[in-house]
C-alpha positions in Angstrom: -23.7 49.3 40.1 -24.8 45.7 40.2 -24.0 43.4 43.1 -22.6 40.5 41.0 -22.3 41.5 37.3 -19.8 44.2 36.3 -19.9 45.8 32.9 -16.6 46.1 31.0 -15.7 48.2 28.0 -17.5 47.2 24.8 -15.9 45.6 21.8 -17.0 46.2 18.2 -17.4 42.9 16.5 -17.5 42.5 12.7 -21.0 40.9 12.4 -20.3 39.1 9.2 -17.3 37.4 10.8 -19.4 36.5 13.8 -22.1 35.0 11.6 -19.6 33.1 9.5 -17.8 31.6 12.6 -21.1 30.6 14.3 -22.3 28.9 11.1 -18.9 27.0 10.7 -18.9 26.0 14.3 -22.5 24.6 14.3 -21.8 22.7 11.0 -18.7 21.0 12.5 -19.4 18.1 14.9 -15.9 18.4 16.2 -16.9 21.6 18.1 -20.0 19.9 19.7 -19.9 19.4 23.5 -22.3 18.8 26.3 -22.5 20.2 29.8 -23.6 16.8 31.2 -20.9 14.2 30.4 -20.3 10.6 31.4 -16.5 11.0 31.7 -14.7 12.3 34.8 -12.6 15.4 34.6 -9.0 15.7 35.9 -10.4 18.6 38.0 -12.1 17.2 41.1 -14.4 20.2 41.4 -15.6 19.8 37.8 -16.3 16.1 38.4 -18.4 16.9 41.5 -20.4 19.5 39.5 -21.0 17.0 36.7 -22.1 14.3 39.2 -24.5 16.8 40.8 -26.0 17.7 37.5 -26.8 14.0 36.8 -28.1 13.4 40.3 -30.5 16.3 40.1 -32.0 15.7 36.7 -30.0 17.5 34.0 -30.4 15.6 30.8 -28.0 15.5 27.8 -29.6 17.0 24.7 -30.8 20.1 26.5 -27.2 20.9 27.6 -25.5 20.7 24.2 -23.3 23.6 23.0 -20.6 24.2 20.5 -17.2 25.6 21.5 -14.3 26.9 19.4 -11.0 28.0 21.0 -8.6 30.7 20.1 -5.9 28.3 19.0 -8.3 27.1 16.3 -8.9 30.5 14.7 -7.5 34.0 14.6 -11.1 35.4 15.1 -10.3 36.3 18.8 -6.9 38.0 18.3 -8.1 41.7 18.4 -10.5 40.9 21.3 -7.8 39.3 23.4 -5.7 42.5 22.9 -8.7 44.7 23.7 -9.2 43.0 27.1 -5.8 44.0 28.4 -5.5 40.7 30.2 -2.1 39.0 30.4 -1.8 35.5 29.0 -5.3 35.8 27.6 -7.0 32.9 26.0 -10.5 32.9 24.5 -13.3 30.7 23.3 -16.8 31.1 21.8 -19.7 29.1 23.2 -22.7 28.7 20.9 -26.0 27.6 22.3 -28.8 26.6 19.9 -32.4 27.1 20.9 -33.5 24.9 23.9 -30.0 24.4 25.3 -28.1 25.7 28.3 -24.8 25.6 30.2 -26.0 24.7 33.7 -25.1 26.2 37.1 -21.4 25.9 37.8 -18.4 27.7 39.3 -15.3 28.2 37.1 -12.1 26.5 38.3 -9.8 27.7 35.5 -8.2 24.2 35.6 -7.1 24.2 32.0 -5.9 27.8 32.1 -3.9 27.1 35.3 -2.4 23.9 33.7 -1.5 25.7 30.5 0.0 28.7 32.4 1.8 26.5 35.0 3.1 29.3 37.1 2.3 33.0 37.6 3.0 35.5 40.4 -0.2 35.0 42.5 0.9 37.9 44.8 0.6 40.2 41.8 -2.2 38.7 39.6 -5.6 37.2 39.8 -7.3 35.0 37.2 -10.4 36.6 35.8 -12.9 35.9 33.0 -14.4 38.5 30.8 -17.5 37.5 28.8 -18.6 39.3 25.6 -21.8 39.0 23.7 -21.0 38.9 19.9 -24.8 38.9 19.1 -27.6 41.0 20.6 -30.0 39.2 22.9 -33.3 37.9 21.8 -36.3 36.8 24.0 -35.7 33.7 26.1 -31.9 34.1 26.4 -30.3 34.9 29.7 -27.2 34.7 31.8 -27.3 34.4 35.6 -24.6 35.2 38.2 -25.6 34.1 41.7 -29.1 35.6 41.8 -28.7 38.3 39.2 -30.1 37.7 35.7 -28.8 39.5 32.6 -31.4 39.2 29.8 -30.8 42.1 27.5 -27.6 43.0 25.8 -26.3 44.4 22.6 -23.6 42.9 20.4 -20.3 44.0 21.8 -21.4 44.3 25.5 -19.1 42.7 28.0 -19.4 41.6 31.6 -17.4 40.0 34.3 -18.0 38.7 37.8 -16.1 37.4 40.8 -14.3 34.2 39.9 -15.9 32.3 42.8 -19.5 33.2 41.8 -21.8 30.5 40.4 -23.4 31.2 37.1 -25.2 29.7 34.1 -26.4 30.5 30.6 -29.6 29.6 28.9 -31.2 29.8 25.5 -34.9 29.2 25.9 -35.5 31.4 22.8 -35.7 30.7 19.1 -32.5 32.2 17.9 -28.9 31.1 18.4 -27.1 32.6 21.4 -23.3 33.0 21.7 -20.9 34.2 24.3 -17.1 34.7 24.2 -15.0 33.9 27.2 -11.7 35.7 27.6 -9.7 34.3 30.5 -6.4 35.8 31.7 -4.5 37.5 34.4 -5.3 40.9 35.9 -3.3 42.8 38.4 -4.7 42.5 41.9 -5.2 46.2 42.4 -7.2 46.5 39.2 -9.1 43.3 40.1 -10.1 44.8 43.4 -11.2 48.1 41.8 -13.2 46.4 39.1 -15.1 44.1 41.5 -15.3 46.6 44.3 -13.6 44.3 46.8 
């Protein structure tokens, strides 16, 4: 068992649907985003992380990604059910070659704002991440000090919500990840992450 990264049950993606969605997302500038942004976030932690990235040399253009959310397509419906997470939302992040999503800690600010209230004595917020494409050389995902560099389409992982992480595409092929964020019962959370 890994110290930071926990494998979760695989999901069988329809590869043609994955390819079509990725092509559509990259072709549409409305889905384009950047890890380094000039604007402040409503979330103070996110604003501090952005300020730090600028201070320490992150440059826009190497931190560009594309993101599509579950309210924009029904592509995620079966996967959201597969996770078993309550109030699950999902999005796909696509990184073209030479781009990354830099080191950060998730705050789940948008999820908390959308959900408003939940029984925090019973549930924890968790993120499951699935790989809809198999890895190719130069692609990686890091949680704390642990790198994941090889995966097959359909593999899934999770990590403790307070762990820092990043994703890089230093390869020559497109990389994609799907984040599923939702509520998990505390007992299952503790079993899953061996707390």
